Each structure stands twice: as structure tokens, then as C-alpha cells.
DSSP file (Angstrom, degrees, kcal/mol; ACC not computed):
  #  RESIDUE AA STRUCTURE BP1 BP2  ACC     N-H-->O    O-->H-N    N-H-->O    O-->H-N    TCO  KAPPA ALPHA  PHI   PSI    X-CA   Y-CA   Z-CA
    1    1 A D     >        0   0    0      0, 0.0     4,-2.1     0, 0.0     3,-0.2   0.000 360.0 360.0 360.0  98.1    5.8   15.1  -54.6
    2    2 A T  H  >  +     0   0    0      1,-0.2     4,-2.7     2,-0.2     5,-0.2   0.840 360.0  58.7 -66.4 -33.3    2.1   15.8  -55.4
    3    3 A A  H  > S+     0   0    0      1,-0.2     4,-2.2     2,-0.2    -1,-0.2   0.914 109.4  44.5 -62.8 -40.9    0.8   13.2  -52.9
    4    4 A Q  H  > S+     0   0    0      2,-0.2     4,-2.7    -3,-0.2     5,-0.2   0.896 111.8  53.0 -68.7 -40.6    2.6   15.1  -50.1
    5    5 A L  H  X S+     0   0    0     -4,-2.1     4,-2.7     1,-0.2     5,-0.2   0.930 111.8  45.0 -60.0 -46.2    1.4   18.5  -51.4
    6    6 A I  H  X S+     0   0    0     -4,-2.7     4,-3.0     2,-0.2     5,-0.3   0.905 111.8  53.1 -64.9 -41.2   -2.2   17.2  -51.5
    7    7 A K  H  X S+     0   0    0     -4,-2.2     4,-1.8    -5,-0.2    -2,-0.2   0.931 114.1  41.8 -59.2 -46.4   -1.9   15.7  -48.0
    8    8 A D  H  X S+     0   0    0     -4,-2.7     4,-2.1     2,-0.2    -2,-0.2   0.917 117.3  46.5 -68.2 -44.1   -0.6   19.0  -46.6
    9    9 A T  H  X S+     0   0    0     -4,-2.7     4,-2.7    -5,-0.2     5,-0.3   0.908 111.0  52.1 -65.9 -42.6   -3.1   21.2  -48.5
   10   10 A Y  H  X>S+     0   0    0     -4,-3.0     4,-2.8     1,-0.2     5,-1.0   0.922 110.5  48.2 -60.3 -45.7   -6.0   18.9  -47.5
   11   11 A K  H  X5S+     0   0    0     -4,-1.8     4,-0.8    -5,-0.3    -1,-0.2   0.903 114.0  47.7 -61.5 -41.8   -5.1   19.1  -43.9
   12   12 A E  H  <5S+     0   0    0     -4,-2.1    -2,-0.2    -5,-0.1    -1,-0.2   0.904 122.8  31.6 -67.1 -42.4   -4.8   22.9  -44.1
   13   13 A I  H  <5S+     0   0    0     -4,-2.7    -2,-0.2    -5,-0.1    -3,-0.2   0.924 130.9  29.9 -84.8 -48.2   -8.1   23.5  -45.9
   14   14 A V  H  <5S-     0   0    0     -4,-2.8    -3,-0.2    -5,-0.3    -2,-0.1   0.786  96.2-130.6 -87.5 -29.5  -10.4   20.7  -44.6
   15   15 A G  S  <<S+     0   0    0     -5,-1.0     2,-0.3    -4,-0.8    -4,-0.2   0.481  74.2  84.3  94.3   2.1   -8.8   20.3  -41.2
   16   16 A I  S    S-     0   0    0     -6,-0.5    -1,-0.3     0, 0.0    -2,-0.2  -0.921  79.3-102.5-132.4 160.9   -8.4   16.5  -41.2
   17   17 A D        -     0   0    0     -2,-0.3     2,-0.1    -3,-0.1    -9,-0.1  -0.437  35.0-112.0 -77.9 153.5   -5.7   14.2  -42.5
   18   18 A T        -     0   0    0    -11,-0.2    -1,-0.1    -2,-0.1     3,-0.0  -0.381  48.6 -84.3 -73.0 165.4   -6.1   12.2  -45.6
   19   19 A I    >   -     0   0    0      1,-0.1     3,-1.5    -2,-0.1    -1,-0.1  -0.613  52.3-110.8 -75.2 124.0   -6.4    8.4  -45.2
   20   20 A P  T 3  S+     0   0    0      0, 0.0     3,-0.1     0, 0.0    -1,-0.1  -0.224  99.2  22.5 -56.8 140.7   -2.9    6.9  -45.0
   21   21 A G  T 3  S+     0   0    0      1,-0.3     2,-0.3    -3,-0.0    -2,-0.0   0.526 101.2 109.0  82.5   5.9   -1.9    4.8  -47.9
   22   22 A T    <   -     0   0    0     -3,-1.5     2,-0.6   -19,-0.0    -1,-0.3  -0.749  64.2-136.9-111.8 162.9   -4.3    6.4  -50.4
   23   23 A N    >>  -     0   0    0     -2,-0.3     3,-1.2     1,-0.2     4,-0.8  -0.876  15.7-169.3-118.1  95.8   -3.7    8.8  -53.3
   24   24 A F  H >> S+     0   0    0     -2,-0.6     4,-1.2     1,-0.3     3,-1.1   0.855  83.6  58.0 -55.6 -41.1   -6.4   11.4  -53.0
   25   25 A A  H 34 S+     0   0    0      1,-0.3    -1,-0.3     2,-0.2     6,-0.1   0.818 103.4  54.5 -61.8 -30.0   -5.7   12.9  -56.4
   26   26 A A  H <4 S+     0   0    0     -3,-1.2    -1,-0.3     1,-0.2    -2,-0.2   0.697 115.3  37.7 -77.7 -18.4   -6.4    9.5  -58.0
   27   27 A I  H << S+     0   0    0     -3,-1.1     2,-1.3    -4,-0.8    -2,-0.2   0.485  84.4 104.5-110.9  -4.7   -9.9    9.2  -56.4
   28   28 A F    ><  -     0   0    0     -4,-1.2     3,-1.6     1,-0.2     4,-0.3  -0.651  51.6-169.6 -82.7  97.1  -11.1   12.8  -56.6
   29   29 A G  G >  S+     0   0    0     -2,-1.3     3,-1.0     1,-0.3     5,-0.3   0.674  73.3  72.4 -64.7 -21.7  -13.6   12.5  -59.5
   30   30 A H  G 3  S+     0   0    0      1,-0.2     4,-0.3     3,-0.1    -1,-0.3   0.686  88.3  64.2 -70.3 -15.0  -14.2   16.2  -59.9
   31   31 A L  G <  S+     0   0    0     -3,-1.6     2,-0.5     1,-0.2    -1,-0.2   0.763 105.2  44.7 -78.7 -22.9  -10.7   16.6  -61.4
   32   32 A V  S <  S-     0   0    0     -3,-1.0    -1,-0.2    -4,-0.3     0, 0.0  -0.979 122.8  -1.2-127.3 126.5  -11.5   14.5  -64.4
   33   33 A G  S    S+     0   0    0     -2,-0.5     4,-0.3    -3,-0.1    -3,-0.1   0.279 107.5  85.5  88.6 -11.7  -14.6   14.5  -66.6
   34   34 A Y     >  +     0   0    0     -4,-0.3     4,-2.8    -5,-0.3     5,-0.2   0.572  63.2  88.9 -96.2 -11.0  -16.5   17.2  -64.6
   35   35 A D  H  > S+     0   0    0      1,-0.2     4,-2.2     2,-0.2     5,-0.1   0.896  89.3  44.0 -59.8 -46.4  -14.9   20.2  -66.4
   36   36 A A  H  > S+     0   0    0      2,-0.2     4,-2.2     1,-0.2    -1,-0.2   0.876 114.4  51.1 -67.2 -36.7  -17.4   20.5  -69.3
   37   37 A Q  H  > S+     0   0    0     -4,-0.3     4,-2.4     2,-0.2    -2,-0.2   0.914 110.8  47.9 -65.9 -42.2  -20.3   20.0  -66.9
   38   38 A Y  H  X S+     0   0    0     -4,-2.8     4,-2.6     2,-0.2    -2,-0.2   0.888 109.0  54.2 -66.3 -38.3  -19.0   22.7  -64.6
   39   39 A Y  H  X S+     0   0    0     -4,-2.2     4,-1.9    -5,-0.2    -1,-0.2   0.929 110.8  45.9 -59.4 -46.4  -18.5   25.0  -67.6
   40   40 A G  H  X S+     0   0    0     -4,-2.2     4,-1.9     1,-0.2    -2,-0.2   0.894 110.7  53.5 -63.2 -40.8  -22.2   24.5  -68.5
   41   41 A Y  H  X S+     0   0    0     -4,-2.4     4,-1.7     1,-0.2    -2,-0.2   0.911 107.4  51.0 -61.0 -43.3  -23.3   25.0  -65.0
   42   42 A L  H  X S+     0   0    0     -4,-2.6     4,-2.2     1,-0.2    -1,-0.2   0.891 107.9  52.3 -64.1 -38.6  -21.4   28.4  -64.8
   43   43 A W  H  X S+     0   0    0     -4,-1.9     4,-2.3     1,-0.2    -1,-0.2   0.878 105.9  54.2 -66.1 -34.8  -23.1   29.6  -68.0
   44   44 A S  H  X S+     0   0    0     -4,-1.9     4,-2.3     1,-0.2    -1,-0.2   0.874 108.9  49.4 -64.3 -34.2  -26.5   28.7  -66.6
   45   45 A E  H  X S+     0   0    0     -4,-1.7     4,-2.5     2,-0.2     5,-0.2   0.878 107.3  54.6 -70.0 -37.6  -25.5   30.9  -63.6
   46   46 A V  H  X S+     0   0    0     -4,-2.2     4,-1.9     1,-0.2    54,-0.2   0.949 113.1  42.6 -57.3 -48.8  -24.4   33.7  -66.0
   47   47 A Y  H  X S+     0   0    0     -4,-2.3     4,-2.6     2,-0.2    -2,-0.2   0.900 113.8  49.9 -68.9 -40.7  -27.8   33.7  -67.6
   48   48 A S  H  X S+     0   0    0     -4,-2.3     4,-2.5     1,-0.2    -1,-0.2   0.901 111.2  49.3 -67.0 -38.4  -29.9   33.3  -64.4
   49   49 A Q  H  X S+     0   0    0     -4,-2.5     4,-2.7     2,-0.2     5,-0.3   0.895 111.5  50.3 -64.1 -39.3  -28.0   36.3  -62.8
   50   50 A D  H  X S+     0   0    0     -4,-1.9     4,-2.4    -5,-0.2     5,-0.3   0.928 112.2  46.3 -64.8 -45.4  -28.6   38.3  -66.0
   51   51 A M  H  X>S+     0   0    0     -4,-2.6     4,-2.3     2,-0.2     5,-1.1   0.918 115.1  47.0 -63.3 -42.9  -32.4   37.5  -66.0
   52   52 A F  I  <>S+     0   0    0     -4,-2.5     5,-3.6    -5,-0.2     6,-0.4   0.956 116.3  42.1 -65.3 -49.7  -32.7   38.2  -62.3
   53   53 A A  I  <5S+     0   0    0     -4,-2.7     5,-0.3     1,-0.2    -1,-0.2   0.884 118.8  45.4 -65.3 -38.5  -30.8   41.5  -62.3
   54   54 A T  I  <5S+     0   0    0     -4,-2.4    -1,-0.2    -5,-0.3    -2,-0.2   0.892 133.9   4.2 -75.2 -40.5  -32.4   42.8  -65.5
   55   55 A R  I  X5S+     0   0    0     -4,-2.3     4,-3.1    -5,-0.3     5,-0.4   0.834 128.5  41.9-112.5 -59.0  -36.0   41.9  -64.8
   56   56 A F  I  ><S+     0   0    0     -5,-1.1     4,-2.1     1,-0.2    -3,-0.2   0.905 116.5  45.2 -67.5 -43.8  -36.8   40.5  -61.4
   57   57 A A  H  4<S+     0   0    0     -5,-3.6    -1,-0.2    -6,-0.2    -4,-0.2   0.879 121.9  39.2 -67.2 -36.4  -34.6   42.8  -59.3
   58   58 A K  H  4 S+     0   0    0     -6,-0.4    -2,-0.2    -5,-0.3    -1,-0.2   0.887 127.9  30.6 -79.7 -40.4  -35.8   45.9  -61.1
   59   59 A E  H  < S-     0   0    0     -4,-3.1    -3,-0.2     1,-0.1    -2,-0.2   0.614 118.7 -98.5 -97.6 -14.6  -39.5   45.0  -61.6
   60   60 A G    ><  -     0   0    0     -4,-2.1     3,-1.5    -5,-0.4    -3,-0.2   0.216  17.9-108.4 103.3 135.4  -40.0   43.0  -58.5
   61   61 A V  T 3  S+     0   0    0      1,-0.3    -1,-0.1    -4,-0.1    -4,-0.1   0.716 121.4  46.2 -69.1 -19.2  -40.0   39.2  -57.9
   62   62 A M  T 3  S+     0   0    0     -6,-0.1     2,-0.3    -3,-0.1    -1,-0.3   0.260  80.4 130.5-103.9  10.7  -43.7   39.3  -57.3
   63   63 A N    <>  -     0   0    0     -3,-1.5     4,-2.4    -7,-0.2     5,-0.2  -0.510  52.4-147.0 -69.1 125.0  -44.5   41.5  -60.4
   64   64 A L  H  > S+     0   0    0     -2,-0.3     4,-2.7     1,-0.2     5,-0.2   0.909  95.3  48.9 -61.7 -46.3  -47.3   39.9  -62.4
   65   65 A K  H  > S+     0   0    0      1,-0.2     4,-2.7     2,-0.2    -1,-0.2   0.914 111.9  49.1 -62.6 -42.6  -46.0   41.1  -65.8
   66   66 A T  H  > S+     0   0    0      2,-0.2     4,-2.5     1,-0.2    -1,-0.2   0.926 112.8  47.8 -62.7 -44.6  -42.5   39.9  -65.1
   67   67 A G  H  X S+     0   0    0     -4,-2.4     4,-2.5     2,-0.2    -2,-0.2   0.901 113.0  47.6 -63.0 -41.8  -43.8   36.5  -64.0
   68   68 A L  H  X S+     0   0    0     -4,-2.7     4,-3.2     2,-0.2     5,-0.3   0.889 110.8  51.7 -67.7 -38.4  -46.0   36.1  -67.0
   69   69 A D  H  X S+     0   0    0     -4,-2.7     4,-3.1    -5,-0.2     5,-0.5   0.921 110.3  49.2 -61.7 -42.7  -43.2   37.1  -69.3
   70   70 A Y  H  X>S+     0   0    0     -4,-2.5     5,-2.0     2,-0.2     4,-1.7   0.934 114.9  44.9 -61.1 -45.6  -41.0   34.5  -67.7
   71   71 A R  I  <>S+     0   0    0     -4,-2.5     5,-3.3     3,-0.2    -2,-0.2   0.946 122.4  35.6 -61.9 -48.9  -43.7   31.9  -68.1
   72   72 A N  I  <5S+     0   0    0     -4,-3.2    -2,-0.2     3,-0.2    -1,-0.2   0.789 125.9  36.2 -81.0 -28.7  -44.6   32.8  -71.7
   73   73 A L  I  <5S+     0   0    0     -4,-3.1    -3,-0.2    -5,-0.3    17,-0.2   0.694 132.8  18.3 -99.7 -21.0  -41.2   33.7  -73.0
   74   74 A I  I  X5S+     0   0    0     -4,-1.7     4,-1.0    -5,-0.5    -3,-0.2   0.774 130.1  31.7-112.8 -58.6  -39.0   31.2  -71.2
   75   75 A L  I  4<S+     0   0    0     -5,-2.0    -3,-0.2     2,-0.2    -4,-0.2   0.933 114.5  53.4 -73.5 -47.5  -41.0   28.3  -69.8
   76   76 A K  T  4<S+     0   0    0     -5,-3.3    -1,-0.2    -6,-0.2    -4,-0.1   0.917 111.4  42.9 -60.8 -49.3  -43.8   28.0  -72.4
   77   77 A P  T >4 S+     0   0    0      0, 0.0     3,-2.4     0, 0.0    -1,-0.2   0.833  84.8 164.8 -67.9 -28.5  -41.7   27.7  -75.6
   78   78 A G  G ><  -     0   0    0     -4,-1.0     3,-0.9     1,-0.3    -2,-0.1  -0.217  68.8  -9.7  52.4-131.3  -39.3   25.3  -73.9
   79   79 A G  G 3  S+     0   0    0      1,-0.2    -1,-0.3    -3,-0.1     4,-0.1   0.378 116.1  87.6 -81.7   4.9  -37.0   23.6  -76.3
   80   80 A S  G <  S+     0   0    0     -3,-2.4     2,-0.4     1,-0.1    -1,-0.2   0.669  92.8  44.3 -77.7 -14.3  -39.0   24.8  -79.4
   81   81 A I  S <  S-     0   0    0     -3,-0.9     5,-0.1    -4,-0.2    -1,-0.1  -0.978 101.0 -97.4-128.7 141.7  -36.9   27.9  -79.5
   82   82 A D    >>  -     0   0    0     -2,-0.4     4,-1.9     1,-0.1     3,-0.6  -0.270  35.5-120.0 -57.1 141.5  -33.1   28.2  -79.1
   83   83 A G  H 3> S+     0   0    0      1,-0.3     4,-2.2     2,-0.2     5,-0.1   0.845 111.0  52.7 -55.7 -41.4  -32.1   29.1  -75.6
   84   84 A V  H 3> S+     0   0    0      1,-0.2     4,-2.4     2,-0.2    -1,-0.3   0.851 108.7  51.6 -67.0 -31.9  -30.3   32.3  -76.5
   85   85 A D  H <> S+     0   0    0     -3,-0.6     4,-2.4     2,-0.2    -1,-0.2   0.874 106.7  53.5 -71.1 -36.1  -33.4   33.5  -78.4
   86   86 A L  H  X S+     0   0    0     -4,-1.9     4,-2.1     2,-0.2    -2,-0.2   0.934 111.0  47.4 -58.8 -45.7  -35.5   32.7  -75.3
   87   87 A L  H  X S+     0   0    0     -4,-2.2     4,-3.3     1,-0.2     5,-0.3   0.927 110.6  50.5 -62.3 -46.1  -33.1   34.9  -73.3
   88   88 A K  H  X S+     0   0    0     -4,-2.4     4,-2.5     1,-0.2     5,-0.5   0.907 110.4  50.5 -60.1 -41.6  -33.2   37.7  -75.8
   89   89 A N  H  < S+     0   0    0     -4,-2.4    -1,-0.2     1,-0.2    -2,-0.2   0.908 116.2  41.1 -62.9 -41.4  -37.0   37.7  -75.9
   90   90 A F  H  < S+     0   0    0     -4,-2.1    -2,-0.2   -17,-0.2    -1,-0.2   0.900 122.6  38.6 -74.1 -41.7  -37.2   37.9  -72.1
   91   91 A L  H  < S-     0   0    0     -4,-3.3    -2,-0.2     2,-0.3    -3,-0.2   0.768  96.8-132.6 -81.2 -26.8  -34.3   40.4  -71.6
   92   92 A G  S  < S+     0   0    0     -4,-2.5     2,-0.3    -5,-0.3    -3,-0.2   0.663  82.2  46.5  78.5  16.8  -35.1   42.6  -74.6
   93   93 A R  S    S-     0   0    0     -5,-0.5    -1,-0.3    -6,-0.3    -2,-0.3  -0.949 104.8 -60.5-167.6 176.5  -31.4   42.5  -75.6
   94   94 A E        -     0   0    0     -2,-0.3    -9,-0.1    -3,-0.1     2,-0.0  -0.508  60.7-110.3 -67.9 139.5  -28.5   40.2  -76.0
   95   95 A P        -     0   0    0      0, 0.0     2,-0.3     0, 0.0    -1,-0.1  -0.372  40.6-175.2 -68.0 154.0  -27.6   38.4  -72.7
   96   96 A N        -     0   0    0    -50,-0.2     3,-0.2   -49,-0.1     4,-0.2  -0.912  34.0-120.7-144.2 173.0  -24.3   39.4  -71.0
   97   97 A Q  S  > S+     0   0    0     -2,-0.3     4,-2.5     1,-0.2     5,-0.2   0.298  77.8 105.1 -99.3   8.1  -22.2   38.4  -68.0
   98   98 A E  H  > S+     0   0    0      1,-0.2     4,-2.4     2,-0.2     5,-0.2   0.907  81.7  46.6 -60.7 -45.8  -22.2   41.7  -66.1
   99   99 A A  H  > S+     0   0    0     -3,-0.2     4,-2.2     1,-0.2    -1,-0.2   0.883 112.5  52.0 -64.9 -37.1  -24.6   40.6  -63.4
  100  100 A F  H  > S+     0   0    0     -4,-0.2     4,-1.0   -54,-0.2    -2,-0.2   0.937 110.1  47.7 -62.5 -47.2  -22.7   37.4  -62.9
  101  101 A L  H ><>S+     0   0    0     -4,-2.5     5,-2.7     1,-0.2     3,-0.6   0.911 111.6  50.1 -62.4 -42.2  -19.4   39.2  -62.5
  102  102 A R  H ><5S+     0   0    0     -4,-2.4     3,-1.9     1,-0.2    -1,-0.2   0.892 105.5  57.5 -62.0 -38.2  -20.9   41.6  -60.0
  103  103 A S  H 3<5S+     0   0    0     -4,-2.2    -1,-0.2     1,-0.3    -2,-0.2   0.748 106.4  50.1 -64.8 -21.8  -22.4   38.6  -58.0
  104  104 A K  T <<5S-     0   0    0     -4,-1.0    -1,-0.3    -3,-0.6    -2,-0.2   0.335 123.2-106.4 -95.8   4.8  -18.8   37.3  -57.7
  105  105 A G  T < 5S+     0   0    0     -3,-1.9     2,-0.3     1,-0.3    -3,-0.2   0.684  74.3 139.6  80.5  17.5  -17.6   40.7  -56.4
  106  106 A L      < -     0   0    0     -5,-2.7    -1,-0.3    -6,-0.2    -2,-0.1  -0.757  55.7-113.9 -99.1 143.3  -15.8   41.5  -59.7
  107  107 A A              0   0    0     -2,-0.3    -1,-0.0     1,-0.1    -5,-0.0  -0.452 360.0 360.0 -71.4 143.4  -15.8   45.0  -61.2
  108  108 A V              0   0    0     -2,-0.1    -1,-0.1    -6,-0.0   -10,-0.0   0.386 360.0 360.0-108.7 360.0  -17.6   45.3  -64.5
């Protein structure tokens, strides 16, 4: 009985009861249609963690050269250059997921 399972789990996690006579799984919009958006969101986090760890954390968030490189190599070209090429230009290498995994507490 999935409705009972959700009712019990919701109470355990959120701390309040579901509304009687409703089917939470049928109204929870994040379960349907959000998957591709969330996938894209996670990849943006992979890339931002990589940029931060590779350049900003090492060179300093207030480093003038790093900031100018970000402006000129990422922001300025915008959509005129493919995103992965923008990243390669800024990072000086292929992007990877190591900083993202470390940010989640996972061993690399």
C-alpha cells in the first residue's frame, strides 16, 4: 500500500501527518517531469564546483586575474562558444566531477 507507506514516511521525515483523504504521491510534482531539470541542475553544480576549486579556491576569490579570466573567458563570450569549451578555456583542462564529489563527502 503505497499511500500508507508515504503517509508513514512523511510523518517520520516531516513530522506532521498528510491531509486525510489525499494521495500525496499523485500531487507531488517533483516526481514527474522534474527529472531532466534536476539532472541539468546537478551538472551545473559539477561545473561550478570544478571552477571554484580549480581557480577561485587556489588563486583567491578576490584575485584580479582570476576574476578577469572569469569575466573574459566565461561571461564575455556567453553563448557564442560552446559551454564545455568555455570551461576548458577557464580551467586550462577538461572539466571533471572530482570537486563536486568531494563537496558531497565522497572519496575521489
